[in-house]
TORTOR-367621 format. One record per residue (C-alpha): residue in one letter; x, y, z. Coordinates in steps of 0.001 Angstrom, whole numbers, padded with zeros to 6 digits, always signed. Layout:
N
AXYZ/...
//
This chain:
172
M+082106+075766+114884/V+084454+076489+117762/S+085055+072806+118395/N+086291+072540+114795/A+088715+075372+115370/K+090266+073615+118347/I+090929+070467+116364/Y+092740+072368+113659/K+094728+074567+116052/N+096823+071567+117042/G+098103+071430+113496/E+095839+068484+112725/T+094355+069554+109436/S+091978+067318+107614/Y+094646+066776+104999/S+097579+066170+107345/N+098184+062695+105954/N+098727+064102+102484/S+102358+065098+102691/S+102900+065133+098919/C+102899+068931+098903/T+106119+069348+100812/T+107968+066824+098675/L+106882+067998+095236/P+109542+070150+093543/P+107009+072337+091629/C+105957+073897+094954/K+108520+076675+094613/R+108306+077240+090878/M+104590+077259+090199/K+102896+078519+093312/H+099528+079320+091772/D+099272+076400+089368/H+100281+074063+092133/H+097592+075446+094384/H+094961+074887+091713/H+096154+071352+091233/H+095594+070609+094904/H+092330+072466+094942/H+090846+070239+092221/Q+092209+067115+093799/Y+090130+067766+096893/H+087038+068588+094862/N+087210+065277+093097/R+087647+063391+096318/N+084736+065175+097950/N+082466+064813+094964/N+083143+061100+094631/N+082233+060532+098253/N+079200+062731+098194/N+076959+062493+095182/N+074397+064913+096577/N+076820+067789+096327/V+077966+067769+092736/S+078581+071504+092560/A+082227+072408+092896/A+083054+075658+094659/K+083058+078782+092512/F+085576+080509+094761/K+089315+080217+095208/G+090366+078312+098337/V+086845+077004+099011/M+085652+073398+098925/P+082357+071680+099710/Q+082236+069548+102862/Q+080278+066349+103466/N+077803+068053+105830/G+076782+070755+103344/H+079100+073344+104898/W+082078+074890+103102/G+085741+074600+104006/A+088323+077299+103344/Q+092089+076941+103016/I+095010+078904+101626/Y+098308+077685+100263/A+101322+079504+101717/N+104963+078749+102511/H+104641+075402+100715/Q+101860+074194+102965/I+098110+074252+103110/I+096707+076349+105947/W+093204+075294+106966/L+090940+078277+107696/G+087944+076399+109048/T+084453+075353+108034/F+081741+077886+107262/K+077976+077690+106826/S+077950+079414+103451/E+080192+079375+100421/K+080412+083163+100592/E+081669+083146+104205/A+084358+080630+103276/A+085371+082780+100296/M+085562+085877+102514/A+087736+083944+104971/Y+090100+083099+102108/D+090256+086761+101029/S+091020+087945+104561/A+093772+085365+105009/A+095219+086218+101589/I+095550+089908+102507/K+097563+089055+105631/I+099666+086286+104102/R+100185+087502+100541/G+099572+091242+100687/N+096824+093286+099108/D+097677+092441+095503/S+096724+088782+095948/H+093960+087187+093922/R+090677+087827+095719/N+087259+086228+095476/F+085490+089564+095921/P+086432+092980+094523/L+087713+095694+096846/T+085047+097905+098386/D+085159+100983+100623/S+085068+098799+103696/N+087469+096012+102791/N+090144+098367+101484/Q+090535+099188+105204/E+091263+095543+105932/P+095078+095831+105774/N+094933+098644+108377/F+092836+096441+110621/Q+095123+093432+110131/N+098287+095425+110899/Q+097304+095334+114569/F+097638+091531+114673/T+100088+088749+113890/I+099345+086260+111117/E+098612+083622+113756/A+096111+085905+115515/I+094336+086705+112235/L+094130+083007+111326/N+092750+082119+114759/M+090115+084862+114502/I+089081+083571+111076/R+088853+080022+112431/D+086818+080829+115515/G+084427+083208+113767/T+085471+086410+115542/Y+087226+087991+112542/Q+084224+089597+110814/P+082718+091065+114045/E+086126+092486+115067/F+086631+093995+111613/A+083119+095495+111732/D+083965+097125+115084/F+087168+098526+113601/L+085232+100039+110674/R+082665+101568+113018/I+085387+103226+115090/Q+087080+104451+111902/S+083924+106107+110614/Q+083293+107745+113999/R+086827+109151+113943/E+086355+110452+110414/H+083114+112111+111419/Q+084780+113808+114391/N+087633+114990+112194/Y+085239+116604+109746/T+083106+118286+112390/S+085977+119599+114497/G+088196+120462+111540/G+090738+118248+113260/T+094204+117603+111893/A+094273+113921+112810/K+095943+111865+110129/F+093622+109594+108204/L+094623+105948+108097/F+093834+105503+104423/T+095294+107248+101399/
//
């Protein structure tokens, strides 16, 4: 998995030879429709090459790969940002959600509904630049780091309750 990340860090995405996105005028006007258009284009290409994997991804920003893994990408600033390859469709969908929070804000379309833990995600991401978040997603360290953050948060909350502390809570 890490070797994949290194390839993509140099800006070599698997779709780098498809430059049509930057030249198409609808990029600005129809952000979401345009993204879907690209999304399906890749599905068709993958499915034609690989008859074993006929199922298209159920999640936004996720596409099946030749080796049975799942790729994740997000469309932002008129370009496709590759988020890496993941063992499961769900992991790829979570990677998309995490990238969408950082790049598009919390009101972006998500694959999974907000829960008690992932509504803390913006607080966690505020500590990092977009580039750092994307690199963590690509090299697989994002979820463990976020889990650590949540554990520290809940310990702080617990201390605040027991000591009647006046520390400000991070969430509203």
